[in-house]
N, C-alpha and C positions, 0 to 999 in steps of 0.2 A: 504493500500500500504506500502511495506517495505522500510525502510531506507537502505543505504549501509551497515551499521553496523548490522542490522537485517538479511540482506541477507547473509552477510559473516558468521554470527553466524550459519545460517542454513547449509552452505557449509563446514565450517572449519573442522569438524571431518571427512569429506570425501575427504580431500585433502592429497595426498601422496607426501612426499618431498624426493627428491634424492639429494645427494651431501653433502658437508661439514656440520657438525652438530655444528660448533662453532658459535660465535656471530659476525663474520666479516660481514661487509656490502658488498655484492657481487652482480654481475649481475645475472639475473634470466631469465628462460624461463618458461612460463605458458602454459600448454597444455590442450585443450578442445576437448573431444571426439565427435564422430558423433552421428547421430540420433538413432542408435541402442543401445546406452549406452556404458559404459566402456568396453573396449576390451583389451586383452593382449598387442597388438602392441603399444598402447599408452605408456605403461610402458617401452617398449624396446627403443623407441625414447628418453624418459626421462632419462633412464640410460646412453644412449650414450651421451646426452648433459651434464649430470653431470660429465662424465669422463673428461671434459674440466676444471673442477674445479669450475664451477658455480653451482647454485642450480636450480633444475627443480621441478616444482609444477604441479602435475597431478590432475585436478579438475573433480570430478564426480558430474555432475549436476542433475542426476536422482535419485540415491540412497537416498539422503537426503529427497526427496519428496515422497519416497515410490514407485517409478515407476520401474517395472521390465522390462526385455527385451521384453516380449509379449506386454506390454503396449506401450513401445517405438516404436516397429516396427509397431504396429497397428495404433497408433495415432500421434506420432511425425514424423515418417518417411513418413507418408502420408500427412503431412502438416496441419492436423486438430488441432494440439495442440502444444504450445510452439514454436512459430516461432522465427526467428533470432533476430528481434527487441526486443523481450521479454527476450531471453536468454542473450542478450548483457548486461543486468543488472547483470548477474552472473560474466561476464568478468570484468565489472567496479568495482563490489563489492570485487572481489578477489584482484584487484589492491589496493583498499582501505585497505584491510586486510594486504597486504604485506607492505604497507607504515607504518601501525601501528606496525608491528613486529620489525622495526628498523634493519632488517637483509638484506634488499634488496636495491640495488642502483636503485632508481626509474627512473633514467635517462638512465638506461641500462637494460630495460626489453624488452624481445621479447615475443610476443603472438603467439602461435601455435594452429592452428585449423584444424581439420579433418572433411570434409563434412559439417555437421550441425554446428560443432564448428567453421569452417571457415566462414560459413554464418553469425554466430553470431558476430564474430570479425569484419567482413566486414560491417555489419549493424552498429556496434558501430562507425566505421569510418565515417558514414554518419550522425550521430546524434550530434546535436549541444550541447546537454546536459546542456541547460540553463534554462529549464522549468521543474517544478515539474511534474513527471509522465513519462518523457522520460526514455527509457530503463526499464519501469515499476518500477521506483524507486522514492521515495518521495524527495530525495535530490541528484540527479546526479551531479557529480563534473567533469566538462570538463577538469580541469587541470590534473587529473589523466590520462585520455586518451591522452591528448596532449603530455605527457612526454614519451609515449611508443616509444621505439627506432626502433623496427622492427616487421614485421609480417612474419611468416612462415606458409604457407597455403598448405594443401595437399588435392587434389581433392575437393576444396571448392564447396559447392552448391551455384550456382549463377543464377539459373533459377527463374521464378516467384514463390513466391513474394519477393525474395531478394531485398533489397532496393538499392543495387548498380546498378540495372537495370535502375532505374529512378532518383536516388538521387546522387548528387556528394559527394565525400568524403570531409569532412571539415578539416581533418588532413591527413598528407601524410608521414607516416613513411616508411622507406626502406622496401621493400616487395619482398618476393620470393614465387613463386607459383609452386608447383609440380602438373602438370595436367595429366589426363589420356586420352589418345587418343581414348579409347573405352568407355568413360564415358557415360552411358545411362541417367544420371540425368542432367548433364550440358555438352552439346556437346563442344568439344575442340574449335571449331570455335567461339562459343558464349563466352566461357571463355576468349579466346584471345582478343576478342572485348572489353569485360569489362575491362580487365587489360590494354589495349591500352588507354582506356578512363582515367583510373587512372593515367597512365603515362603522358598523355597529361595535366592532372590537376596539375602535379608537383611532383609526387612520383617517386622515383627510383625503378623500378620494373624489376625483372628478372623472366622469365618463363621457366620451364623445362618440356617439354612434355615427357610422358612415353608411350611406346607401351604396355599399360596395361589397366585394367578395373578400374572402381570405386572401392574403398576399396580393392585395390590390396595387401594391407599389412595385411589383416585379414586371418589367416591361415585356418579358417573353411569355407571360401568362395571357393567353388569348382564347381560352376555352369557355365553356358554358359554366363550369363550376368555379374556376378562378380566372378573373379577367383584370388586366391592367386598367387602372383609372388614374390618369394624370392629375385630374382635378382633386381627387381624393388624396392622392399622395401630397400634393401641394398643401392641402388643408392640414394634413397630418404633420408635415414639417413645420408649418406655421404654429400649430398647437405645441409642438416640441419647443420652439423658440420662445413662445409665451411662457411655457412652464419653466424653462430655464431662467428667464428673466425674473420670474416671481419666486424662484426657489433658491438660487445661489447668487452670491454677490458677484457682479461682473466687474472685470478690470476697468479702471477709469479710462485707460488709453486703448484705442482700437488696435488690433494686431497689425503689424506691418504687412504680413502676408499670411495666407492660409497654407502654411508650410506642411509638407508631408515627410514623415520619416518612418522607417521600418525598424522594428525592434523596440526594446524597453526605453 
């Protein structure tokens, strides 16, 4: 079983960083892709977030493990492999790595998740992280998750076996959920029920239903079940920017450039 340091070492080279390249300690948003693996729209969200002067970290959970899109669609999207409670270890380990970098204000971190990424983040919210083995890590640190300032979730998967169906959240960061009214994986009614439970438990939750399908922001989705919707994507990105402005303190000076770097 890996430690947080070992898991972060696995992921680090597959993290893309947008935003200021200096050494200032800044707020950050960390983005986790869906079950199909890394897709271009994740980077579009990250670039938009970085335009506010914060850093945006895009985490690829699959490439470091040698999993291609065929593997992901066949085994992860079907729920046979790498469920949310396991990938939550990636989320926690990246928080560990950002703390070690000394460049991130750990009290002003927003976690963003799309579909499976949202499932993983929400599962992390249900995990006490006090026992070896939780989140599939040898040394889970609850304090890292406790400091998370906000969650931005886009069509998160919350059907079985997502833990939020049966386990209460043990931490309650400010949460914004973009939901798809035509979501075939997590019906809108069910998603609203889960977030109502999260609200009742003490979290400040805002929900934005979209007249769109699951994965509405993936351009190559052109089917009847999942279809790209440029307008919905733009609304989702604007919602993220508004959420960031209201949740974390933005730098007084705008960034010189929306710089990109690979690695930690």
